[in-house]
C-alpha positions in Angstrom: 19.0 -12.1 -14.7 19.5 -9.7 -17.6 15.8 -9.0 -18.4 12.8 -8.4 -16.1 9.2 -7.9 -17.3 7.2 -5.0 -15.9 3.4 -4.7 -16.1 2.7 -1.0 -15.5 -0.7 0.5 -14.6 -2.5 3.8 -15.2 -4.2 6.0 -12.7 -6.1 9.3 -13.0 -5.4 10.1 -9.3 -1.6 9.3 -9.5 -0.8 10.5 -13.0 2.9 9.4 -12.8 2.4 6.0 -11.1 3.8 4.1 -14.1 6.9 6.4 -14.4 7.5 6.3 -10.6 7.4 2.5 -10.5 9.6 2.3 -13.6 12.1 4.8 -12.2 12.2 3.1 -8.7 12.9 -0.3 -10.1 15.4 1.0 -12.7 17.5 3.1 -10.3 17.5 0.3 -7.6 18.7 -2.3 -10.2 21.4 0.0 -11.3 22.5 0.5 -7.7 22.4 -3.1 -6.7 23.6 -4.7 -9.9 26.3 -2.3 -11.0 28.3 -5.0 -12.7 25.4 -6.4 -14.7 23.0 -4.4 -17.0 19.4 -5.4 -16.4 16.9 -4.5 -19.1 13.3 -3.7 -18.2 10.7 -4.9 -20.8 7.5 -2.9 -20.2 3.8 -3.8 -21.0 0.9 -1.4 -20.2 -2.1 -3.0 -18.4 -4.4 0.1 -18.0 -6.3 0.2 -14.8 -5.8 -3.5 -14.1 -9.4 -4.4 -14.8 -9.1 -6.2 -18.2 -8.2 -9.8 -17.3 -7.4 -10.6 -20.9 -5.1 -7.6 -21.3 -3.1 -8.6 -18.2 -2.8 -12.2 -19.3 -1.8 -11.4 -22.8 0.8 -8.9 -21.6 2.3 -11.5 -19.2 2.2 -14.2 -21.8 4.0 -12.1 -24.3 6.8 -11.3 -21.8 7.3 -14.9 -21.0 6.9 -16.5 -24.4 8.3 -13.9 -26.7 10.9 -12.2 -24.5 11.9 -15.3 -22.6 11.5 -13.5 -19.2 11.5 -15.5 -16.0 10.6 -12.8 -13.5 7.7 -10.4 -14.0 6.9 -7.4 -11.7 3.4 -6.1 -11.8 1.3 -3.5 -9.9 -1.9 -5.5 -9.7 -4.4 -6.9 -7.2 -4.6 -10.4 -5.8 -7.4 -11.4 -8.1 -5.5 -10.4 -11.2 -2.4 -12.2 -9.9 -4.3 -15.5 -9.4 -5.4 -15.4 -13.1 -1.8 -15.7 -14.1 -1.1 -18.8 -11.9 -1.6 -21.4 -14.7 0.7 -19.5 -17.0 3.4 -19.1 -14.3 3.3 -22.8 -13.3 3.4 -24.0 -16.9 6.4 -21.8 -17.7 8.3 -22.0 -14.4 8.1 -18.2 -14.1 7.9 -15.9 -11.1 5.5 -13.0 -10.6 6.4 -10.3 -8.0 3.2 -8.4 -7.2 3.6 -4.8 -6.1 0.6 -4.6 -3.8 -1.1 -1.6 -2.2 -2.4 -3.9 0.5 -5.9 -2.3 0.4 -7.7 -5.7 0.0 -8.1 -8.6 2.3 -8.1 -11.6 -0.1 -10.7 -14.3 0.4 -7.8 -16.7 0.1 -4.1 -16.0 0.1 -2.0 -17.5 -2.6 -0.2 -20.8 -1.9 1.4 -20.7 -5.3 5.2 -20.6 -4.9 5.4 -18.7 -8.2 3.6 -15.6 -6.9 5.3 -13.3 -4.3 3.7 -10.2 -2.9 5.5 -7.0 -1.9 3.1 -4.7 -0.1 2.5 -1.2 1.2 0.0 -2.8 3.7 -2.8 -0.3 3.7 -5.2 -2.8 5.4 -2.7 -3.6 8.0 -2.1 0.1 8.6 -5.8 0.7 8.9 -6.1 -2.1 11.4 -3.3 -0.6 13.6 -4.7 2.9 13.2 -8.0 1.8 14.5 -6.3 0.1 17.5 -4.4 3.3 18.2 -7.8 5.1 18.4 -8.8 2.7 21.2 -5.4 3.0 22.9 -6.1 6.8 22.9 -9.4 6.1 24.8 -11.8 6.8 21.9 -14.4 4.1 22.6 -16.9 5.5 20.1 -16.0 5.8 16.5 -17.4 6.4 13.0 -16.1 4.9 9.7 -15.6 7.7 7.3 -14.6 7.0 3.7 -15.0 7.9 0.1 -17.0 6.0 -2.5 -13.9 4.7 -4.2 -11.8 3.8 -1.1 -14.8 2.1 0.5 -14.9 -0.5 -2.2 -11.9 -2.4 -0.8 -11.8 -4.7 2.2 -9.6 -2.2 4.0 -12.9 -1.0 5.4 -13.4 -4.4 7.0 -9.9 -4.4 8.4 -10.3 -0.9 10.0 -13.7 -1.7 11.4 -12.7 -5.2 12.7 -9.5 -3.8 14.3 -11.5 -1.2 16.2 -14.2 -3.7 17.3 -11.7 -6.3 18.4 -9.9 -3.7 20.5 -13.2 -3.0 22.3 -14.5 0.0 20.4 -18.0 0.6 19.1 -18.8 1.9 15.6 -21.8 4.3 16.0 -21.7 6.0 12.6 -20.8 5.3 9.0 -20.4 7.9 6.2 -19.3 7.3 2.6 -19.0 10.4 0.4 -19.6 10.8 -3.3 -17.1 10.3 -6.0 -17.0 13.8 -7.5 -16.1 17.1 -5.8 -19.7 18.3 -5.9 -20.9 15.1 -4.2 -18.2 15.2 -1.5 -19.5 16.4 1.8 -18.9 15.9 5.5 -22.1 17.7 6.6 -23.5 14.6 8.3 -20.6 14.5 10.7 -22.0 17.6 12.4 -24.8 15.6 14.0 -22.5 12.6 14.7 -19.9 14.7 16.5 -22.6 16.4 18.6 -24.1 13.1 19.6 -20.8 11.4 20.3 -18.2 14.1 21.3 -14.5 13.2 21.5 -15.1 10.3 19.2 -12.7 8.8 16.6 -13.1 9.3 12.9 -11.7 6.1 11.4 -10.9 7.4 7.9 -10.0 5.8 4.6 -8.9 8.1 1.8 -6.3 8.4 -0.9 -5.0 10.9 -3.4 -7.2 14.0 -3.9 -9.8 12.6 -1.6 -7.5 13.3 1.3 -7.4 16.9 0.3 -11.1 17.2 -0.1 -11.6 15.5 3.3 -9.4 17.9 5.1 -10.9 20.9 3.4 -14.4 19.8 4.4 -13.3 19.4 8.0 -11.7 22.8 8.0 -14.5 24.7 6.4 -17.6 23.0 7.8 -16.6 21.3 11.1 -14.5 23.9 12.9 -16.3 23.7 16.2 -16.9 19.9 16.4 -14.8 17.8 18.8 -13.3 14.6 17.3 -9.9 13.0 16.4 -9.1 11.7 13.0 -7.2 8.4 12.4 -5.8 7.5 9.0 -4.4 4.6 7.1 -1.1 4.7 5.1 -2.4 5.9 1.7 -4.0 9.0 3.3 -0.5 9.9 4.7 1.2 10.4 1.4 3.7 13.2 2.1 3.6 14.5 -1.5 -0.1 15.1 -1.2 -0.1 16.3 2.4 2.4 19.0 1.5 -0.2 20.5 -0.7 -3.1 20.0 1.7 -4.6 22.5 4.1 -4.4 21.4 7.7 -8.0 21.2 9.2 -6.9 22.3 12.7 -7.9 18.9 14.2 -6.0 16.2 15.9 -4.9 13.8 13.3 -3.0 10.5 13.8 -2.4 7.5 11.7 -0.1 4.7 10.6 2.2 5.4 7.7 4.1 3.0 5.5 7.1 5.3 5.1 8.4 8.8 5.8 10.9 10.6 3.6 13.2 11.6 6.5 13.6 8.2 8.1 17.1 7.9 9.5 18.5 4.8 7.9 21.2 4.2 5.4 19.0 2.7 2.7 16.5 5.6 2.9 19.4 8.0 2.4 20.6 6.2 -0.6 17.1 6.1 -2.0 16.3 9.7 -1.5 19.8 10.9 -2.5 19.6 8.9 -5.8 16.3 10.6 -6.8 17.5 14.0 -5.6 20.5 13.7 -7.8 18.2 13.0 -10.8 16.0 16.0 -9.7 13.1 13.6 -9.3 10.7 13.4 -6.4 10.4 10.2 -4.3 7.0 8.6 -3.8 5.4 5.6 -2.2 5.4 4.0 -5.7 9.0 4.6 -6.5 9.8 3.3 -2.9 7.8 0.1 -3.5 9.6 -0.6 -6.8 13.0 0.4 -5.3 12.6 -2.2 -2.6 11.4 -4.8 -5.2 14.9 -4.8 -6.7 16.3 -6.3 -3.5 13.6 -8.9 -3.5 14.2 -9.8 -7.1 18.0 -10.2 -6.5 17.3 -12.6 -3.6 14.7 -14.6 -5.7 17.1 -14.8 -8.6 20.0 -16.1 -6.4 17.7 -18.7 -4.8 16.5 -20.0 -8.2 20.1 -20.2 -9.4 21.2 -22.1 -6.4 18.1 -24.4 -6.6 18.7 -25.2 -10.2 15.7 -23.2 -11.4 13.4 -25.1 -9.0 10.6 -22.8 -7.6 8.6 -25.2 -5.5 10.5 -24.3 -2.3 10.8 -20.6 -2.9 8.4 -19.4 -0.1 10.1 -21.6 2.5 13.6 -20.4 1.4 12.5 -16.7 1.3 11.3 -17.2 4.9 14.9 -17.2 6.1 15.9 -13.9 4.3 15.6 -10.3 5.3 16.9 -7.2 3.5 17.3 -3.5 4.4 15.0 -1.0 2.7 14.1 2.7 3.1 11.2 1.5 5.4 13.5 -0.6 7.6 14.2 -4.3 7.7 11.9 -6.3 5.3 11.1 -9.9 6.2 8.9 -12.6 4.6 5.6 -14.2 5.8 5.8 -17.7 4.4 2.2 -18.6 4.8 0.9 -15.8 2.5 4.0 -15.3 0.3 4.0 -11.7 1.4 6.8 -9.4 2.6 6.5 -7.5 5.9 8.1 -4.3 6.9 7.9 -1.8 9.8 5.1 0.7 10.0 5.1 4.1 11.7 2.7 5.8 14.1 2.6 9.5 13.0 0.7 12.7 13.7 -0.3 15.1 11.0 0.9 18.5 12.1 0.7 22.0 10.6 3.5 23.7 8.7 4.2 27.5 8.9 2.1 27.7 5.7 -0.8 25.9 7.3 -0.2 22.9 5.2 0.4 19.3 6.5 3.4 17.3 7.4 4.1 14.1 9.3 5.6 14.0 12.8 7.0 10.6 13.6 5.7 9.2 17.0 7.0 5.7 17.0 8.2 2.8 14.9 6.1 -0.4 14.8 8.7 -3.1 14.6 6.5 -6.1 15.0 4.1 -6.2 12.1 4.2 -10.0 11.9 1.8 -10.5 14.8 -1.0 -8.2 13.6 -0.6 -9.4 10.0 -0.9 -12.9 11.2 -4.2 -11.9 12.8 -5.7 -10.1 9.8 -4.6 -12.7 7.3 -6.6 -15.3 9.2 -9.8 -13.3 9.7 -13.0 -14.9 8.7 -14.4 -12.5 6.1 -17.8 -14.3 6.0 -20.1 -12.1 3.9 -17.6 -9.3 3.5 -16.9 -9.1 -0.3 -15.7 -6.6 -2.8 -16.6 -6.2 -6.4 -13.5 -4.0 -7.2 -11.1 -5.8 -9.5 -8.8 -2.9 -10.5 -5.5 -2.2 -8.8 -5.9 0.2 -5.8 -5.8 3.8 -6.8 -5.9 2.8 -10.5 -9.1 4.2 -11.9 
């Protein structure tokens, strides 16, 4: 394994997403393969919406660069387009997945492995926490962009299956001038002490909190967030709305484990900030190493890869990562958190508890009947 292909996205919300993914993978490969230099061959895939661009980029890496393992930040739909190419060339695709979608069908192709931040799973668990906190009435609050993914179904279904009732829905506009939470005034008056089941990412989280702080000071409700709204880099610049805010996070910067210390110290020494994207790519290096070792032992046979991966775990900054064989997806701990106020009235995360068992809830949501729930969004989550 001396060359790895990397399909990098663009994002207007996360301007450095491509650099953070590149740095995360590069630094982790250095750390874990100190005796062997691994070269990253990069292709740009824009926002992940152009099917032909993605296919051509992967094809070039495989045919011209003779690369056997490709890493890509893309969605399930884009990954499935590459299946014939991967099977024909006996190559592996490791998908760095935001986890914001619920696929109509999970991949059974042994050549495609998903490494996820599990936003839909976090949304499911956040909704269940709302019920555990005795909020039996709730509203689904989301932005135009974030609402386009089936994480909305996951959060709603998780709340309903826990016994809650959705009594209000509100989706905001896409631009600052169209972004308003004014309708929540009537909702909170009609259903006091309710839960706002909220799906936002990037700048939308800041806009959301500002709207709550400026326009809903007197209203009585509790906010519940999914992982992408709990990005510590963004929260550090976000005004706290003086409301009770809870959620389920994928990772916290100050988690007390050895791998997280190595990860954060590595980036600190380079005077670079850690992020959820550099984290995801950093972890991917361990997964690639395991996959490469398995393929070498199996004589380049890939057909049994998911079954063999099922017996492996590895330590990551998030905790112990395991593998869900039925969906070719990695699973890691999630964290119940509260968003609290800093001395500067900004936001930070307070760790409440570690969710060790993510296998059981993931098993549930991966077998949900989606029925008429569909999404027309093809781009990678946050890439627009």
